[in-house]
Structure formats: C-alpha cells, structure tokens
C-alpha positions as semicolon CSV with decimal commas, in nm:
position;residue;x (nm);y (nm);z (nm)
1;M;-0,019;0,008;-0,013
2;A;0,280;0,240;0,094
3;S;0,438;0,197;-0,256
4;G;0,131;0,285;-0,424
5;R;0,104;0,607;-0,236
6;V;0,441;0,683;-0,327
7;S;0,408;0,629;-0,703
8;V;0,092;0,856;-0,677
9;M;0,277;1,141;-0,525
10;A;0,569;1,095;-0,769
11;E;0,321;1,129;-1,039
12;H;0,174;1,434;-0,895
13;R;0,505;1,622;-0,883
14;K;0,575;1,523;-1,242
15;K;0,237;1,675;-1,365
16;R;0,253;1,971;-1,118
17;E;0,315;2,285;-1,323
18;F;0,508;2,577;-1,140
19;V;0,317;2,832;-0,983
20;P;0,475;3,176;-0,934
21;K;0,522;3,284;-0,574
22;E;0,265;3,596;-0,509
23;T;0,462;3,852;-0,310
24;V;0,412;4,218;-0,240
25;I;0,661;4,279;-0,537
26;G;0,476;4,060;-0,762
27;E;0,495;3,708;-0,885
28;L;0,844;3,556;-0,837
29;Y;0,997;3,269;-1,054
30;T;1,315;3,061;-1,016
31;P;1,582;3,061;-1,273
32;K;1,463;2,698;-1,358
33;E;1,103;2,812;-1,393
34;V;1,217;3,121;-1,625
35;A;1,410;2,862;-1,846
36;Q;1,105;2,631;-1,892
37;L;0,873;2,939;-1,965
38;L;1,117;3,084;-2,213
39;K;1,236;2,745;-2,365
40;V;1,602;2,803;-2,302
41;T;1,857;2,633;-2,100
42;L;1,906;2,700;-1,725
43;R;2,263;2,803;-1,806
44;T;2,131;3,068;-2,033
45;V;1,910;3,235;-1,788
46;Q;2,201;3,214;-1,527
47;E;2,417;3,405;-1,782
48;W;2,146;3,668;-1,841
49;I;2,141;3,710;-1,469
50;R;2,502;3,728;-1,440
51;I;2,555;4,001;-1,708
52;G;2,237;4,180;-1,588
53;K;2,024;4,130;-1,889
54;L;1,771;3,985;-1,662
55;P;1,731;4,130;-1,318
56;A;1,706;3,882;-1,031
57;M;1,714;3,893;-0,642
58;Q;1,861;3,658;-0,424
59;Y;1,711;3,546;-0,105
60;G;1,965;3,344;0,094
61;R;2,103;3,102;-0,174
62;I;1,792;3,112;-0,386
63;W;1,743;3,340;-0,686
64;R;1,415;3,487;-0,786
65;V;1,319;3,676;-1,114
66;R;1,015;3,908;-1,100
67;A;0,743;3,864;-1,350
68;D;0,744;4,213;-1,464
69;D;1,140;4,189;-1,533
70;L;1,047;3,869;-1,769
71;L;0,800;4,108;-1,942
72;K;1,034;4,382;-1,991
73;L;1,302;4,136;-2,123
74;G;1,044;4,009;-2,373
75;R;0,951;4,375;-2,485
76;E;1,312;4,467;-2,541
77;N;1,403;4,153;-2,727
78;R;1,085;4,213;-2,946
79;K;1,225;4,570;-3,045
80;A;1,567;4,432;-3,122
C-alpha cells in the first residue's frame, strides 16, 4: 500500500506545473522556471542574470526573477 502512495505522489510531482510565488513585489520565478517558460537552458538564464540582462534578486541562496522583469525582457527583445 505504501509503494502505491509513493508512486501517486511521484506522478503528482511530475504533472505539477510551477506556480509563481505571489509577493508584495509581484510574482516570482526561479531561474529554472524562467528557463522552462522561455524554452531556453538554465545556463542561459543564469548567464542573463550574471551579465545583468535579466534582473534577479537573491533570497539566501535562492535566486528569484520578478514577472515584471520577464515582461520587460520580452519587450526589449521584440524591439531588437
């Protein structure tokens, strides 16, 4: 019985889509979630953050990207 429960929970985790974290500064995404949304590699997102192309905030060891900054990045790339 326990193994059945584990497999159900594992399936749930696989199907679970990321849900942005709602905060007072807006929705926040992890770099991994940004990569999935934009269909680029995690390394690409990390590089954008490193060079300042994509603003991000660090909370402890975790980086977060605001949804507004993603929209701004999209608008800037559309103009280019």
